[in-house]
C-alpha positions in Angstrom: 2.2 -28.4 53.9 3.7 -25.0 54.8 1.1 -23.1 52.9 -2.6 -23.4 53.6 -5.7 -21.5 52.4 -6.2 -20.1 55.9 -3.1 -17.9 55.6 -4.8 -15.7 52.9 -7.3 -13.4 54.7 -10.3 -11.9 52.9 -9.6 -9.0 50.7 -10.5 -5.5 51.9 -12.8 -4.4 49.1 -13.8 -0.8 48.6 -17.5 -0.8 47.5 -19.2 2.4 46.5 -21.2 4.4 49.0 -24.4 3.2 47.4 -23.8 -0.2 48.8 -24.5 1.1 52.3 -26.8 4.1 52.0 -30.5 3.7 51.0 -31.5 5.9 48.1 -33.8 8.8 48.7 -36.0 8.5 45.5 -39.6 8.8 44.8 -41.6 5.5 44.4 -41.4 5.3 40.6 -37.8 6.6 40.5 -36.8 3.9 43.0 -38.4 1.1 41.0 -36.8 2.5 37.8 -33.4 2.4 39.5 -34.0 -1.2 40.7 -34.8 -2.2 37.1 -31.7 -0.5 35.7 -29.5 -2.0 38.4 -30.8 -5.6 38.0 -30.5 -5.4 34.2 -26.9 -4.1 34.5 -26.0 -7.0 36.8 -27.8 -9.7 34.7 -26.0 -8.5 31.6 -22.6 -9.4 33.2 -21.0 -12.7 32.1 -20.4 -15.4 34.7 -16.8 -15.8 36.0 -14.9 -17.8 33.4 -12.3 -19.8 35.4 -13.2 -19.8 39.1 -16.5 -19.8 41.0 -18.4 -20.2 37.7 -21.4 -21.9 39.2 -21.8 -19.4 42.1 -21.7 -16.4 39.8 -24.0 -18.0 37.2 -26.6 -18.8 39.9 -26.8 -15.3 41.3 -26.9 -13.8 37.8 -30.0 -15.9 37.0 -31.7 -14.8 40.2 -31.0 -11.2 39.3 -32.4 -11.6 35.9 -35.8 -12.8 37.4 -35.8 -9.7 39.7 -35.4 -7.5 36.6 -38.5 -9.2 35.1 -40.4 -8.6 38.4 -39.5 -4.9 38.5 -40.4 -4.4 34.8 -43.8 -5.9 35.5 -44.5 -3.7 38.5 -43.6 -0.6 36.5 -46.2 -1.5 33.9 -49.0 -1.0 36.4 -47.9 1.7 38.8 -49.7 1.8 42.1 -49.4 3.6 45.4 -47.1 1.5 47.6 -47.3 1.2 51.4 -44.4 2.0 53.6 -43.3 -1.6 54.3 -43.2 -2.3 50.5 -41.0 0.7 49.9 -38.7 -0.3 52.7 -38.4 -3.7 51.1 -37.5 -2.1 47.8 -34.8 0.0 49.5 -33.2 -3.1 51.1 -33.3 -4.8 47.7 -31.4 -1.9 46.2 -28.6 -2.4 48.9 -28.4 -6.1 48.2 -28.1 -5.6 44.5 -25.4 -3.0 45.0 -23.4 -5.5 47.0 -24.0 -8.2 44.4 -22.6 -5.9 41.8 -19.6 -5.0 43.9 -18.8 -8.6 44.6 -18.9 -9.6 41.0 -16.8 -6.6 39.9 -14.2 -7.4 42.6 -14.0 -11.0 41.4 -13.6 -9.9 37.7 -11.1 -7.1 38.3 -9.0 -8.6 41.1 -6.3 -11.1 41.2 -7.2 -14.6 40.0 -4.6 -16.2 42.3 -6.2 -14.3 45.3 -9.6 -15.5 44.1 -8.4 -19.1 44.0 -6.9 -18.8 47.5 -10.2 -17.3 48.7 -12.6 -19.5 46.8 -14.2 -20.8 50.0 -14.7 -17.4 51.5 -16.1 -15.9 48.2 -18.5 -18.8 47.8 -19.7 -18.1 51.3 -20.2 -14.4 50.3 -22.4 -15.4 47.4 -24.4 -17.6 49.7 -24.9 -14.8 52.3 -26.2 -12.4 49.6 -28.6 -15.1 48.4 -29.9 -15.6 52.0 -30.4 -11.9 52.4 -32.3 -11.8 49.2 -34.5 -14.8 50.3 -35.4 -12.9 53.5 -36.6 -9.9 51.5 -38.5 -12.1 49.1 -40.3 -13.8 52.0 -41.7 -10.5 53.3 -42.4 -9.0 49.9 -46.2 -8.5 49.4 -46.4 -10.1 46.0 -50.2 -10.1 46.0 -50.4 -6.3 46.5 -48.2 -5.1 43.6 -50.4 -6.2 40.8 -48.3 -8.6 38.7 -49.4 -11.3 36.2 -49.7 -14.9 37.1 -46.6 -15.9 35.0 -44.4 -13.3 36.7 -45.8 -14.4 40.1 -44.8 -18.0 39.4 -41.3 -16.9 38.5 -41.2 -14.9 41.8 -42.3 -17.9 43.8 -39.7 -20.1 42.1 -37.0 -17.5 42.8 -38.1 -17.4 46.5 -37.9 -21.1 46.8 -34.4 -21.3 45.1 -33.1 -18.6 47.4 -34.4 -20.2 50.6 -32.9 -23.6 49.7 -29.5 -22.2 48.6 -26.4 -23.8 50.2 -22.7 -22.9 50.1 -21.1 -24.5 47.1 -17.4 -24.9 46.6 -16.3 -26.4 43.2 -14.1 -29.4 43.6 -12.1 -28.3 40.5 -11.3 -25.0 42.3 -10.3 -26.9 45.4 -7.9 -29.2 43.6 -6.4 -26.3 41.7 -5.8 -24.4 44.9 -4.1 -27.5 46.4 -1.8 -27.8 43.4 -0.7 -24.1 43.7 -0.1 -24.4 47.5 1.9 -27.6 46.9 4.0 -25.9 44.3 4.8 -23.0 46.6 5.8 -25.5 49.3 8.2 -27.3 46.9 9.7 -23.9 45.7 10.3 -23.1 49.4 12.3 -26.3 49.6 14.4 -25.1 46.6 12.7 -27.7 44.2 12.3 -26.3 40.7 8.6 -26.6 39.6 7.7 -29.0 36.8 7.1 -26.8 33.8 4.4 -29.0 32.3 2.4 -28.9 35.5 2.9 -25.2 35.9 1.6 -24.7 32.4 -1.6 -26.6 33.2 -2.2 -24.6 36.3 -1.8 -21.3 34.5 -4.0 -22.5 31.6 -6.8 -23.4 34.0 -6.5 -19.9 35.6 -6.7 -18.2 32.2 -3.1 -16.9 32.0 -2.2 -17.2 28.3 0.5 -14.6 27.7 3.3 -12.6 29.3 1.0 -9.6 29.5 -1.8 -11.4 31.4 0.9 -12.5 33.9 2.0 -8.9 34.3 -1.5 -7.8 35.0 -1.8 -10.5 37.6 1.4 -9.4 39.3 0.0 -5.8 39.4 -3.2 -7.1 40.9 -1.4 -9.1 43.6 0.8 -6.1 44.4 -2.4 -4.0 44.9 -3.7 -6.7 47.2 -0.5 -6.5 49.3 -1.3 -2.8 49.8 -4.8 -3.8 51.1 -3.4 -6.1 53.8 -2.1 -5.0 57.2 -0.9 -8.3 58.5 2.8 -9.0 57.7 2.2 -12.7 57.4 -0.5 -12.2 54.9 1.7 -9.8 52.9 4.5 -12.3 52.9 2.4 -15.1 51.5 1.0 -12.9 48.8 4.5 -12.0 47.8 5.2 -15.7 47.5 2.4 -15.8 44.9 3.9 -12.9 43.1 7.2 -14.8 42.9 5.5 -17.8 41.5 3.6 -15.8 38.8 6.8 -13.9 37.9 8.7 -17.2 37.5 5.9 -18.7 35.3 5.8 -15.5 33.2 9.4 -15.9 32.3 9.6 -19.7 31.7 6.2 -20.3 30.1 5.8 -17.3 27.8 7.9 -15.1 25.6 9.4 -12.2 27.6 7.6 -8.9 27.3 9.2 -5.7 25.9 8.4 -2.0 26.4 6.7 -2.0 23.0 4.4 -4.9 23.9 3.8 -3.8 27.4 1.3 -1.1 26.7 -1.0 -1.4 29.7 -0.3 1.0 32.6 -2.0 2.6 35.5 -3.5 6.0 34.8 -2.0 8.9 36.7 -3.9 11.8 38.2 -2.4 14.1 35.6 -4.2 12.0 32.9 -7.7 13.1 34.1 -9.5 16.2 35.3 -9.2 16.1 39.1 -12.1 17.8 41.0 -11.1 21.1 42.6 -11.9 19.9 46.1 -9.4 17.0 45.7 -6.5 19.3 44.8 -4.0 20.7 47.3 -4.3 24.6 47.2 -0.5 24.8 47.4 0.7 22.3 44.7 -2.7 22.0 42.8 -2.0 18.2 42.6 -4.2 15.4 43.8 -4.0 15.2 47.6 -2.6 11.9 48.9 -2.8 12.6 52.6 -5.2 15.6 53.3 -4.9 17.3 56.6 -6.7 20.2 58.2 -4.8 23.2 59.7 -5.8 25.6 62.5 -7.8 27.8 60.1 -10.0 24.9 58.9 -8.4 24.7 55.4 -7.3 21.4 54.0 -3.9 20.8 52.4 -1.8 17.8 51.4 0.4 16.9 54.4 3.7 17.0 52.5 3.0 20.5 51.1 1.8 22.1 54.2 4.5 20.5 56.3 7.2 22.0 54.0 5.4 25.4 54.2 5.5 25.4 58.0 9.1 24.1 58.2 10.1 27.0 55.9 9.2 29.4 58.7 5.8 30.5 57.7 3.2 31.0 60.4 0.1 31.8 58.3 -2.4 29.9 56.3 -1.4 29.9 52.6 -5.0 30.2 51.3 -6.5 32.7 53.8 -3.4 34.5 55.1 -4.6 34.1 58.6 -2.2 33.4 61.4 -2.0 29.8 62.5 -2.6 29.6 66.2 -1.0 26.2 66.3 0.9 23.9 63.8 -1.1 20.7 64.5 -2.1 18.8 61.3 -5.4 16.9 61.7 -6.0 14.1 59.2 -9.1 14.6 57.0 -10.1 10.9 56.8 -13.5 11.6 55.2 -11.9 13.5 52.3 -9.1 10.9 52.0 -11.7 8.1 51.6 -13.6 10.1 49.0 -10.4 10.6 47.0 -9.6 6.9 47.3 -13.0 6.0 46.0 -12.8 8.5 43.1 -9.4 7.1 42.2 -10.8 3.6 42.2 -13.6 4.6 39.9 -11.2 6.4 37.6 -8.7 3.5 37.7 -6.0 5.9 39.0 -3.2 4.6 41.1 -3.7 6.0 44.6 -0.8 5.5 47.0 -0.3 7.5 50.1 3.0 8.2 51.8 2.1 5.6 54.4 1.6 3.1 51.6 5.0 3.9 50.2 6.6 3.3 53.5 4.8 0.0 53.8 5.8 -1.0 50.3 9.5 -0.1 50.8 9.8 -2.3 53.9 11.6 -5.5 53.2 9.2 -8.4 53.6 11.0 -11.7 53.8 9.5 -14.9 52.4 11.5 -18.0 51.6 9.3 -19.2 48.8 9.4 -15.7 47.1 13.2 -15.5 47.5 13.7 -19.0 46.0 11.3 -18.2 43.2 13.2 -15.0 42.4 16.5 -17.0 42.4 15.0 -19.5 40.0 13.7 -16.7 37.8 17.0 -14.9 37.7 19.0 -18.1 37.0 16.7 -18.9 34.1 16.9 -15.3 32.6 20.7 -15.0 32.9 21.2 -18.4 31.3 18.9 -17.5 28.5 20.6 -14.1 28.0 24.0 -15.7 27.9 23.0 -18.5 25.5 20.7 -16.6 23.1 21.9 -15.5 19.7 18.8 -13.6 18.8 19.0 -9.9 19.8 15.2 -9.7 19.9 15.1 -12.5 22.4 17.9 -10.9 24.4 16.1 -7.6 24.4 13.1 -9.3 26.0 15.2 -11.1 28.6 17.0 -7.9 29.6 13.8 -6.0 29.9 12.6 -8.7 32.3 15.8 -8.3 34.3 15.4 -4.6 34.3 11.9 -4.8 35.7 12.9 -7.4 38.3 15.8 -5.3 39.5 13.4 -2.5 40.2 11.3 -4.6 42.6 13.5 -5.2 45.7 17.0 -5.3 47.1 16.8 -9.1 47.2 16.1 -9.2 43.5 19.0 -6.9 42.8 21.3 -9.1 44.9 20.1 -12.3 43.2 20.7 -10.8 39.7 24.2 -9.7 40.5 25.1 -12.9 42.2 23.9 -14.8 39.2 26.6 -13.1 37.1 24.3 -10.7 35.2 26.5 -7.6 35.3 29.4 -8.9 33.0 26.7 -10.2 30.6 24.8 -6.9 30.5 28.0 -5.1 29.8 28.2 -6.7 26.4 25.1 -4.8 25.2 26.3 -1.3 26.2 28.6 -0.7 23.2 27.9 1.7 20.3 27.6 -1.2 17.8 24.6 -2.5 19.8 23.2 1.0 20.1 23.3 1.7 16.4 21.4 -1.5 15.4 19.3 -2.2 18.5 18.7 1.1 20.4 16.0 -0.4 22.6 18.4 -3.1 23.7 21.0 -0.6 24.7 18.4 1.4 26.7 17.2 -1.8 28.5 20.8 -2.8 29.3 21.9 0.5 30.8 18.6 0.9 32.7 19.1 -2.6 34.2 22.6 -1.5 35.2 21.0 1.6 36.8 18.5 -0.4 38.8 21.2 -2.8 39.9 23.5 0.0 41.1 21.0 1.1 43.7 22.3 -1.8 45.9 25.5 -0.8 47.6 27.3 -4.1 47.0 26.5 -3.8 43.3 28.1 -0.4 43.0 31.4 -2.2 43.8 30.7 -4.9 41.3 30.1 -2.4 38.5 33.1 -0.2 39.4 35.4 -3.2 39.6 34.2 -4.6 36.3 36.1 -2.6 33.7 33.8 -3.5 30.8 30.6 -2.5 32.8 32.1 0.7 34.1 33.5 1.8 30.7 30.3 0.7 29.0 28.2 3.0 31.1 30.6 5.9 30.3 30.4 5.0 26.6 26.6 5.1 26.6 26.8 8.5 28.4 29.1 9.9 25.7 27.6 8.2 22.5 24.4 6.5 23.4 21.9 5.9 20.6 19.0 7.7 22.3 18.6 10.5 24.8 16.9 8.0 27.1 20.0 5.8 27.1 22.2 8.8 27.9 20.0 10.0 30.6 19.9 6.6 32.3 23.7 6.4 32.0 23.9 9.8 33.8 21.6 8.5 36.5 23.9 5.4 36.9 26.9 7.8 37.3 24.9 9.6 40.0 24.1 6.4 41.8 27.7 5.2 41.7 29.0 8.6 42.9 27.1 8.0 46.2 30.3 6.3 47.4 32.9 8.9 48.2 35.9 7.0 46.8 34.0 6.3 43.5 33.0 10.0 43.3 36.7 11.0 43.2 37.4 8.3 40.6 34.5 9.3 38.4 35.4 13.0 38.7 38.9 12.3 37.4 37.4 10.8 34.2 37.4 13.5 31.6 34.9 11.5 29.5 32.5 11.4 32.4 32.7 15.2 33.0 32.4 16.0 29.3 29.6 13.5 28.8 27.5 15.0 31.7 28.2 18.6 30.5 27.1 17.8 26.9 24.0 16.1 28.1 23.1 19.0 30.4 23.5 21.5 27.6 21.8 19.6 24.7 19.6 16.9 26.1 15.8 17.0 26.7 14.5 18.2 30.1 14.4 14.8 31.7 18.0 13.9 30.6 19.2 17.3 31.6 17.9 16.8 35.1 19.7 13.4 35.3 23.0 15.1 34.2 22.6 18.0 36.6 22.1 15.9 39.7 25.0 13.7 38.7 27.2 16.8 38.2 26.0 18.1 41.6 27.1 14.9 43.3 30.5 15.0 41.6 30.9 18.6 42.7 31.1 17.4 46.3 34.8 16.8 45.6 36.9 20.0 45.3 39.3 18.5 42.8 36.4 17.7 40.5 35.0 21.2 40.8 38.1 22.6 39.2 37.7 20.2 36.3 34.0 21.1 36.0 34.9 24.8 35.9 37.5 24.2 33.2 34.9 22.4 31.1 32.6 25.4 31.4 30.1 24.3 34.1 29.2 27.8 35.0 28.4 28.8 31.4 26.3 25.7 31.2 24.4 26.6 34.3 23.8 30.0 32.9 22.2 28.4 29.9 19.8 26.1 31.8 18.9 28.3 34.8 15.8 29.5 33.1 14.6 26.0 32.3 15.5 24.3 35.6 16.0 27.1 38.1 16.1 25.0 41.3 18.7 22.5 40.1 20.8 25.1 38.4 20.8 27.5 41.4 21.7 24.7 43.8 24.6 23.5 41.6 25.9 27.0 41.1 25.9 27.5 44.9 28.0 24.4 45.3 30.4 25.3 42.6 31.1 28.8 43.8 31.4 27.6 47.3 34.0 25.0 46.5 35.6 26.3 43.4 37.4 29.4 44.8 38.0 32.7 43.0 38.1 31.0 39.6 34.5 29.8 40.0 33.4 33.2 41.3 34.9 35.0 38.4 33.2 32.6 36.0 29.9 33.3 37.8 30.0 37.0 37.0 27.6 36.6 34.0 25.1 34.7 36.2 24.6 37.5 38.8 21.7 39.2 37.0 19.9 35.9 36.4 20.3 35.0 40.1 18.8 38.4 40.9 15.7 37.6 38.7 15.5 34.1 40.4 15.4 35.7 43.8 12.3 37.6 42.7 10.5 35.0 40.6 11.8 31.6 41.6 10.4 29.0 44.0 11.3 29.1 47.7 14.2 26.6 47.1 15.5 28.5 44.1 15.3 31.8 45.9 17.2 30.4 48.8 20.0 28.9 46.6 20.2 32.2 44.6 20.6 34.3 47.7 23.3 31.9 49.2 25.1 31.9 45.9 25.1 35.7 45.6 26.5 36.0 49.2 29.4 33.7 48.3 30.0 35.6 45.0 30.0 39.0 46.7 32.2 37.9 49.5 34.9 36.3 47.3 34.6 38.4 44.2 35.1 41.9 45.5 33.6 45.2 44.5 33.1 44.4 40.8 30.7 41.6 41.8 28.8 43.7 44.2 28.5 46.5 41.6 27.0 44.0 39.1 24.5 43.0 41.8 23.7 46.6 42.6 23.0 47.4 39.0 19.9 45.1 39.0 16.9 47.3 39.0 15.0 47.1 42.3 17.5 44.7 43.9 16.9 46.2 47.4 13.2 45.7 47.1 13.8 42.1 45.9 16.0 41.4 48.9 13.4 43.0 51.3 10.7 40.7 49.9 13.0 37.7 50.5 13.5 38.9 54.0 9.7 39.0 54.5 8.6 35.8 52.9 11.6 33.5 52.3 12.8 30.5 54.3 14.9 31.0 57.5 18.1 30.4 55.6 17.0 32.7 52.7 16.2 35.5 55.2 19.6 35.1 56.8 21.4 35.3 53.4 19.2 38.2 52.3 20.2 40.2 55.4 23.9 39.7 54.6 23.3 40.7 51.0 21.6 43.9 52.1 24.4 44.7 54.5 27.0 44.1 51.8 25.2 46.3 49.4 24.9 49.2 51.9 28.5 49.1 52.9 29.6 48.8 49.3 27.5 51.9 48.5 29.2 53.9 51.3 32.6 52.9 49.9 31.5 53.7 46.3 30.5 57.2 47.2 33.9 58.1 48.3 34.2 57.4 52.0 37.8 57.4 52.9 39.1 55.5 56.0 42.0 56.3 58.2 42.8 53.6 60.7 44.3 55.0 64.0 43.8 52.0 66.2 42.5 48.6 65.8 39.3 49.5 67.5 38.8 53.2 66.5 38.0 54.7 63.0 37.6 58.2 61.7 35.7 59.2 58.6 35.9 62.1 56.2 32.4 62.6 54.6 32.1 64.6 51.3 29.0 66.7 50.9 27.5 64.5 48.2 27.2 61.6 50.6 24.1 63.2 52.1 22.3 63.3 48.8 19.6 60.6 48.5 20.8 58.9 51.6 18.9 55.8 52.7 17.5 55.5 56.3 15.6 52.7 57.8 12.0 52.8 59.1 10.5 49.8 60.8 7.5 47.9 59.1 4.3 49.6 60.2 1.1 47.8 61.1 -0.8 51.0 62.0 -3.0 52.9 59.5 -1.3 55.1 56.9 -2.4 58.4 58.6 -1.0 57.4 62.1 2.1 56.0 60.4 2.7 59.4 58.8 2.2 61.2 62.0 4.6 58.8 63.8 7.2 59.4 61.1 6.9 63.1 61.3 7.5 62.9 65.1 10.6 60.8 64.7 12.2 62.8 61.8 12.3 65.7 64.2 14.9 63.7 66.1 17.1 62.7 63.2 20.8 63.0 64.1 24.2 61.6 63.2 25.6 58.8 65.4 29.1 60.0 64.5 28.7 63.8 64.9 26.2 64.6 67.7 26.5 68.3 66.9 24.5 67.8 63.6 20.9 68.8 63.9 18.2 68.3 61.2 14.7 69.5 61.2 12.0 68.0 58.9 10.4 70.2 56.3 8.0 67.8 54.5 7.1 64.2 54.4 5.7 61.9 51.6 4.6 58.4 52.4 3.8 55.8 49.7 3.3 52.0 49.7 4.8 49.4 47.3 3.5 45.8 47.8 3.3 45.2 51.6 6.2 47.6 52.3 5.8 51.2 53.4 8.2 53.8 52.0 8.8 57.4 52.9 10.6 60.3 51.3 11.5 63.2 53.6 12.7 66.6 52.5 15.1 67.8 55.2 16.3 71.4 55.5 18.6 73.5 57.7 21.2 70.8 57.9 24.0 72.1 60.1 27.0 70.6 61.7 29.0 70.0 58.5 30.9 72.8 56.9 29.3 74.2 53.8 26.2 72.0 54.0 23.0 74.0 53.7 19.8 73.8 51.8 17.7 70.7 51.1 18.6 67.1 51.5 16.3 64.3 50.1 16.2 61.2 52.2 14.6 57.9 51.0 13.4 55.7 53.9 12.9 52.0 53.4 11.5 49.4 55.8 13.6 47.3 58.1 12.9 44.0 59.9 11.6 45.0 63.4 7.8 45.4 63.6 7.3 48.8 65.1 9.0 52.3 65.0 11.3 52.7 67.8 14.1 55.1 68.8 15.2 57.9 66.4 16.4 57.8 62.8 20.1 57.9 62.6 22.3 59.3 59.8 25.1 56.8 60.1 28.0 58.1 57.9 29.8 54.8 58.1 27.3 52.9 56.0 24.4 55.3 55.2 22.1 53.1 57.3 22.0 50.9 60.3 23.4 47.4 60.7 20.8 45.5 58.7 21.9 41.9 59.4 19.6 39.9 61.6 20.9 40.0 65.2 22.0 36.9 66.9 22.7 34.9 63.6 26.1 33.5 62.7 26.0 35.3 59.4 26.4 38.6 61.2 30.0 37.8 62.1 30.5 36.3 58.6 29.4 39.5 57.0 31.9 41.5 59.0 34.8 39.6 57.4 34.1 41.0 53.9 33.0 44.6 54.7 36.5 46.2 54.8 37.2 45.5 51.1 34.2 47.7 50.2 35.3 50.6 52.5 38.6 51.4 50.7 
């Protein structure tokens, strides 16, 4: 026999901390706790289908202990230290008994069957430990009645003579299951009558109970580290899934109401939340400052260019992330108590790995063959709905399942149920059909099958355009997104006017979840330049302008792609979005701010002075850009530096600077008097106190001169320094400005901070741009910025 009980190792249970740590209670409180715990255990029902005798025996013994503790509490006395130690050890044994019983009740019955020998031995070991404690218990010193003492002596005798017991019925049932798995591995279809008997004896009476068993087995796979053990557990999952389909009526979304709770459904303790995302931490790590964050969030923070602790603001002396295993274990235990699904990134990686098992693969093939045949032959739409829901769920499990379903010819059959006639009468059936198609399209080979089947391809488009529900339309959009992952299909989909219009309408009018599906599909299609033109013609920029407040990250990323690939037409269409992008740079997330800055750079470069003027009209735009320079991602900072440079050079051209080109390398400038009014000069970010900063500024303003006209001299008259946010600003009143004809009197100069960290050199009045070169040195974008400056100088 290929399968044997030994291939299934013991389950890794997660008992509570109380099962290992003795309580620190007073004498009476300890006895009261023992009484409550023994009563709680004895109130449980014996296991119904497996290990019934073992569970019944230990429950009877616990009930006698409850009587003993109750009798002792009636006549409280002062206990000696050995007696108290015995009570503490009893508390630990009772905790472990409760954990074992709960694990047997709440876990997988198939696993329990495979592990019946091991679990029976666990019951025996706990009984032996209890016998040891009863042997040393000073029964004569605790003051109990003769009747209770007799019960105690009987309990001690039963515990001391206990032996391991394995029910022959359980043994035979396990043998039948292993034999059936062996036959499935040899591609022999199980006998349905015998399968029905096995599942009846295990207590599986409906499709829902089978689904619960599948979920329990999947959880057990997560608890195992050995690949062979996982593979054999997956074989059991395949068997249960097959039996679920052939023995019981298929489940539907309406009947399938049981689900795992999510962390968002309950109040998560503050210490278990990540300070960045405020969500339950899955993989807590400690940074250099001693603060704990979720690994994914803090890694993204550091990769974005930050070098400080988000919570304290302290500099990180190193970027090492140390796992906080103690906190992770506490979170896992809390999730188990709350019945919340707790899955770490490591668990996800393990789950996504392909685990091959011949029996599981053959069971899947048999399940698919049965479902597809039933779907093709059934005339009842209610029955078809249930079958398609099963295929939908199966297609979500693995690549092997998706391949089996497609190879069984399910795609042409599913296409029959995508039409508007089905949607109007059976909307749930249409949702299940298009969602099954979506799950199948994840496999690369199935993308080709769907695109080459005209009925399936057009059916998905028809659901997108006129689906009966928003859910159906959203899943159709997600299918389009999946299919567009292949470059040639992206072009083909982009040429379909119905696809473009359908996605645009969904993005404009659908609920948030459906809008997001439509937006990511549009973004994928926008990777083709030809499609971008069609999207612009259909009003994609206006649509983005409408949804940018609701979904800023997706909208900003899409607009960036559209203006980058759509040419001057896209830039002109984006004129009305400039102000919203400016707001997004101030208030959006890091990703949204980065996309907004990149989009504005493209718009300003391609759109000319009118676009820059619209950007400049946003109140406080320079301050917004400076904040992005100080706290954005590396790419956002680079784009912000280009924006600031473009704005400065545009301002110089707007104020009337006229250029005469004498040679390709030399330029002369004619500067009207008004150009020195409210001119902007840079001052580096200051870390020194305000008083010393003011003194330093006063020293350097004595040296202000023009880089173009060395004969100009300016002496400072007064200085006013003020702070906004973490930036230092200064306003200088300059007098006795000489060197230009007819320039006398006072000139007001507003100084804003620049990137370098300390004051250095002298402040220059640069008539070319009314400020220095503000682009970050050494970056590619410095050269890119030079390409568009000339248009603003004329």
